[in-house]
N, C-alpha and C positions, 0 to 999 in steps of 0.2 A: 909379529913374534908371538908364539904361543907361550903361555905361562901355566904353571900348575905342576903337581907332582907327577901324575901319569896321564895316559890317554883315557878319554871317555869312550866306553863301549856300550852300545844299545843293541838289543836283540829281541826277537820274537819267535815263537814256536807254534807250529800247526800240527795237531795230532791227526795223522792220516788214517791210521788204523788203531782202534782201542780194543783191548782184549775183552771178550765176553766171559772168559774163565781165566782169572789171574794165575792159576797154577800151570796151565798148558796153553794159554792164549798167546797171541802175537800183538806186539805194539810196534808201530812205525811212526816216526815223527820227523819233521823237517824244521830246521832252525836256521835263522840268518842273523849274523852279527855284523854290525858296522862299527868300526873303530875310527874315531875322529882324533886328529893330532892336536890334542889340547895340552899335552905335557911338554916339559922342557926337552929339547933335542939338541945334542951337541955332536956333530959328526966326527970330532977329533977325540972324544972321550966317552965315558960311560953315561948313558942316558936312561931316564925312566920313561921317556916318550919315544915313539917310533918315528916321528917327523913326517908321517905320510898317512893317507887314508887307506884303510884295509876293509875288504868285504870278505866274510868267511861264511859260506853256506855249509850246513852239516845235515847228514842223514843219520838217524839213530834207529836201531832195530833191536828188539828184545823178544826172544822166543822162550816161553815156559816149557821146560822139559819134564816137569813132574818131580816129585820127591824133593822139592826145595832147590832144584837146579835150574839155571837159566843160561841161555846164550845171550850175550850182550855185545853188540858190535856198533861201531861208529865210524863214519867216513867223513872227512872234511878236507877242504882245500882253501887256501887264502889267496886272494887277488889284491895286489897292492899297486899304488901309483908310485912313480919315481919320486925320489927325494928332491927337495929344492936345493939342498946343500950338497 
């Protein structure tokens, strides 16, 4: 049985492209999060924990447009295991 307030999440980021010019440059990064079911989970009620393992990869993209404007976009998806309850 897991105990604790909420789930533990660990993550890491790799910068694939770093801007040479921060005003008009491009930034691209990949991040991966792993959420571990360390929090209390109750399938019949409200829970602070998810009760399952979750892997969430993300891709982030920032493009400097000049004059203080930026396009900032993120894509992510979550893969989870079935609940035991």
